[in-house]
N, C-alpha and C positions, 0 to 999 in steps of 0.2 A: 258059254259057261256050262259045259256038260260033263266034264271029268276033271280029275285033279290036274292033269296036264294043261287043261284049258283055263284053270283058275288064274293063270297069269294074265288072261284077257279080261279081267275085271275092268269095267268102265262105267261111266255114268252113275246112276243111282246105286247100283250094286257096289261100286267102289266106295262111294260115300258112306254107305251103310257099314261096309267092312271096316273102314277107317274109324267111323264113329264107335264101333264095338271095341276096336283096339284102344282108342284113347280113353274110353269110359269104363274099361274093364267089364264090359257086358251091359246089356240093356234089354228091355222089352220092346215089342213092336210100337206101342203107343209113345214111349219115351223117345225112340228113334224118330218116329214120325214128327213129334213136336220139335225135336232138336234139329232136324233137317228140313222141316217145312214141307213134308210130303204126306200123302195119304197113308193111314195106318195099314190098309189092306195091301198097298204096294210094299211097305216095309215087311209085312208078314210074308208076302210072296217070296221076296228075296231071302228072308231068313230061312224059310222052308227049303229053298233051293240050296242055300249054304249048308243046311243040316243034311240034306241028301248027299252032298258032296263030301261031307265029313269035315267041313271047314269050321262050323260052329256046333255047339251042343247046347241043349236047353236044360236048365236045372229045374227041379221040382217047383220052384217059385215062378217059373215062366220067364226067367232071365236067360238070354242067349249070350254065351261067351265064346270067344275065339278059341277053338280047340287046336287048329293047325294053321300056322302062318303060311301064307301063299306068297309066291314071288310076284312082285308087281313091276312091270317093265319100267325102267328108269329110276327106280327107288331102291334104297337099302334100309335095312333095319339097324338102327344104332340106338342102343339103350332102350329098346322097345318102341322107338318112334320111327316113323317113315321119314327118310331124308332123301331129297333128290340127289342122284349121283352127280349132277352138275355142280352142286355145292362142294362135294368132295374134290372134284377136279379143280374148282376155283381155289380151294384151300391149298392144294398141291402147288399151283402156280404162284400163289401168294407166298408159300414157303420157299419157292425159288427166288422170288423177287426181293424179299427182305434181306437175305444175306448178300445179294448182289449190290443192293443200295448201301447197306452198312459197310461193306468192304470198300466200296468206292468212296464213301464219306470219310472213312478212317484212313484213307490213303493206302490201303493194302493192295489195291488194284490200280493199275495205270489206266487213265481214261483212254478209251480207244473206240473206233467205230463199231467194232465187234461187241464190246461190252455194252455200248448204248443200244445196239440192236437187240441184244439179249434182254436188257432191262425193259425196253419198249415192248418186245414180244411177250415177256412174262406179264407185264402190266395189262396189256390188251387182253391176253388170254384169261388172266384172273378176273378182270372186269366183266368180260362176256360170260364166262362160266358162272360167276356169282349172280349176275343179273338174271340169266336164264334160270338158274336154280331158284332164285327168289320168286320168279314168275311161276315156275312149276309148283312151288310150295303154296302160292296164292291160289292156283287152280285147284290144288288138292283140298284146301280149306274152304273154298267157296261154297256157299249154301244155296245156290239157285237151282 
């Protein structure tokens, strides 16, 4: 975490602090420390590093706010929230699966081995991506 290009490498405590700031629209070191269960000096250290990198800014009241959003590997910003990319992929495969099943149920498609293979593939892919996305979301929200 030494430059803007390295900001994508946020991990561990630094990542948790960054996410805390995003979700709470800013906070002070003590509030972050209480919210994440870490030492206030550790929170202050990371906030100062973020400030040096231009990622956060400190207002006169001592509240740090995200100034510049950084890319975080494996996540996208949707509506100001971080969402695992895997959930997006899961939604895509679910979007493929539903019309396949509805078309089969309504008799629009003739049952065939190819259709069943497509349905099974879409269902398995959607399930795996959604499960992995939920696990990634849990890791992101974990407070240990």
